[in-house]
C-alpha positions, 0 to 999 in steps of 0.5 A: 955701470955708468958706461952700460947706462950710457950705452943703453941710452944710446942704443935706445935713442938709435932704436927710436931713430930707426923706428922713426925712419921706418915710419917715414919710409912707409908713409912716403911709400904709401904716398907714392903708391896713392899718387901712382894710382891716381895718375893711372886713374886720370890717364884711364879717364882721359883715354876713355874720353878720347875713345868716346870722342873718336867713336862719336865722331865716327858715328856722326861721319857714318850718319852723314854718309848714310844720309848722302847715299840714302836720302830716304833714310835721313829722317831715321838717321836724325831720330837716332841722334 
């Protein structure tokens, strides 16, 4: 009887340790997932900013080219900025 109680207590302790390990594993996985999502979002924002800057530079260069080739459109080109 005493051996059965000790075995039951040991099994209960092992079950509690396994439940705790599973909780930690799930929490760690959730943290990694959240970190990955935030990293992707930051990378996407940085890429969007780089694209916007490149497009703004291209627009500026095209306006300069337009004005140099067609000075009569200078006033119009500057109004669009």
